[in-house]
N, C-alpha and C positions, 0 to 999 in steps of 0.2 A: 525464407522470410516468405510469407504469403502475397499471392498478387491477386486470389479470385476476387468475386463480385461482393460475395455476403461477407468476406473480411472488409472488403472497400466502403461497404455501407455500413460496418460497423465501427470503423475507423470514421467513418462522417458523422455519425452520432455521437462518438464520443469527442470530437476535435473543437478544443477551446471549452470544453465544459467542465463540470464541479462533479466529481467522482466523490461519492460518501462511503467513508471505512467505517461499517458496521461490526463491530466485534465487543464482547467483554469477555475475558479471562472466568476459567473459575473461581470461586472466590470473591469476583467484583460482584458489586451491586445489581447488576443487569446481565449479569450469564443466564442464557436459557434462550431458547429458541423463538420465543413468543414475544422476549422483551426485544430482540435483534429484527425480527419481521415488523416490529411495530416503528422501530427506529429507520428501518429502509422505507417504510410507507410515508413516514413525516421528510426525508430525504427527498422523495420523490414528488411528494407534493409542494417541497421547497424550490423544486426546480433542478435536482441530482440529474445527470445522464446515465448514471451507472452505480452499480454498489460492488465493493470489495468486504467480502463475507469470508469468515474462517470457520469450516468443519462442513462436512458433507449435509450435517441438518439442516444447518443455517442456511446453507447454499440451495439446497434443493426447496427448501420453504419460501425463502425469497424469491429464488424464480418461479413459482407457483403462483404466488398472492401479490407480487409488486409488477412484475411486467419489465423492470430493467435488465439491462444486461449485466452479469456479475462477474467479476474477477474473482476467481476462486484460490484459497489458500486451505491447509491444514496444516496448523504448528502442532509438532511434535517432536520431543527432546530424543536424542540418542545417547548413550554413552560414548564418551569419546571423540563427539563432534561439537562446534558450536553451531551448527548448522540447523535451525529448526523451523525455516519457511518452506514448507514444501520439500523435503530434505531428499525423498526416496521416490520410487517408481508407485511406491505403496497409496503416498499419499495424493500422486499425481493421478492414480486411478479412481480415488476416492471424489477428486473434485471434480473429474470427466463423469465418472458415474452417476454426480447429485447433477448434474446438468451447466456447469459452468460454462461461461462461451470464452473466457481465457483462463490459462492458469499461469499463476505467478509464484514464483521460486527464487530463493536465494542464489544470487549468481556470483558471490564474491569469491578469492581464492583458498579460503579458507578450507581445512579437509572434510569432506562430507563421509556421512557415516556408510562404512563399506571401505571407504577410499575413492579416488579417483578424483577428476575436478568438474569441474561446470560443464566443458565444452562436449567431454562424454557424456553427462547425463541428459546434455540435451540433444544428444545425437539418441539416446536411448529412448528420451519422448517420444523422437520422431517416429522410430521404429513400431512403437506401439500405438499412440495415441494420435488423433487428430482434432489437435486443437492450438491457438494460438499461444504462444509464451510470452510472458513479461519477466522480466531480466529484474529482479529487486538488487541493486547497488550500492555499496558505499563508497568506492573512488571512481576517478576518471579511468584507471584503468581497469575497473570490473566493466565499464561500460565497453571500452574498446573492446575487450576480448569479447563480451557479450554481442555486440554487434557484427561481430567478425563472425562468429559462430552461426548469426542468422536467426538471432530472436526478432518477434513481431514487435517488439516494445521495450524501452529500457525505463527502468525508474529509478528516483533518489531514496528509497525508500529506507536502506540502511546507513545512510550519510549520519556518522556521530554516534552509531551503535554496534562498530565494530572497532577491535585495537588500530586497524590501519586509519579510522579517521577520526577526527574530533569532536568532543562531543558539542561543543559549542554552547550558545544561547539555546536553551529548553526551548522558548518559545519564539524565535524564529529561523526560518531557513539559514545554512550558510551558502549564500550566494555565489561566492568564489568558487565555491565547488560544484554549485549547480552549475555555473557559466563552464567549468571544466570537462563536466558529464554532457553538457548539452555537443561542446565539441566533440567529446571521444566518441558520442553515438554518430556522427554524420549524418546520413539519410534516416537511421532509425527513430521515431516518433518515443520522446522523451516525455514522459510521466514523473510531475515534481510532488513527492511525497515527503512527508514528515517534519513536525514542527512549525506547521500554518496555523498560526492562531489570528491571523488580523486579513480582514479581507484587502489591504491595498498588498500585502506582501504577496497574496495568493494572486493578484492582477500583477504584479512586478513579474513573477516567474513567467507568468504567458507572455510578456512583451519583453523578455528574454529568449523566447523562444521554445518554451514547454509547449507542448502537445495538448495536455491536459494538466488538471490538479486533483490530488487526492487528499482529503482532509477526514482525518478520524476524531483524535482526542477532542478537538476543540469545538466538536458538533456533537459525538455520541457517549462522549462520559463525562457523565456531569460530575463526580466527584473531583476528577480534575480540574473541571470548571469553575467548580465551588473554591477548590483550593487555591486556583490563581488568583480569585477576587479575595478570599481570605488575608492573602499573604499581601495583598496591596493595601490594607486596611490599616490606618494607623494603629490599632491595637496590637496589630501583628509584628510591629517595630517596637513596641513599648511609647506609643504614643498614646495612649489612653482614647478618649473620646468622650463626646457630652453623655452619651447613652441615649441620644432622642432616637424614635424610632422614624424611617425615612420613608 
């Protein structure tokens, strides 16, 4: 884990703040670097302390045009492995080359492309690159292992998205798992990410001891935001409505 002054300065910038995940996958309405840069600009204007971005093009453009620190990932599928968030050194190199300040990667116990576990993968990153690593975890055991391996940050990104974790409420964090990950990570800062849709839930995570918060869909995926509102309307539940324009 890093202790140098530049890392301490970056941590100070992130502490207690909101990191906005600006991502749109192929086939989604806002997919494309231009849209993601605009999203990142809007997030910066709103007070975000950093951006989480997917893909070298988006990372590079956001770094150049927005000026906030970037947590970089590359999502890529490999046959025979469920790990897709920065799964191999190829993706790490893309993130580093694009200028990201931090690289995030799947830190679960699931089989990685080509075999091997997270601890060995982290060692390979250390041997080839000079970049802080954020461990995207699904369970407290993932967090414990990542902390012992010496990552700079632990994140709850994959809670509810693996066979080892409960999917739970899609619009609320699993606070019990958040608490367990906070305990398992020890002195490693924990960033809570995933299923935060309410400012009060974000605040609660910080009060529990989270170092910072990442919010993505609730800010940057309007099709999901719209769907949540639509699902809450009486007509969506067969209740009709008076048809008046509000």
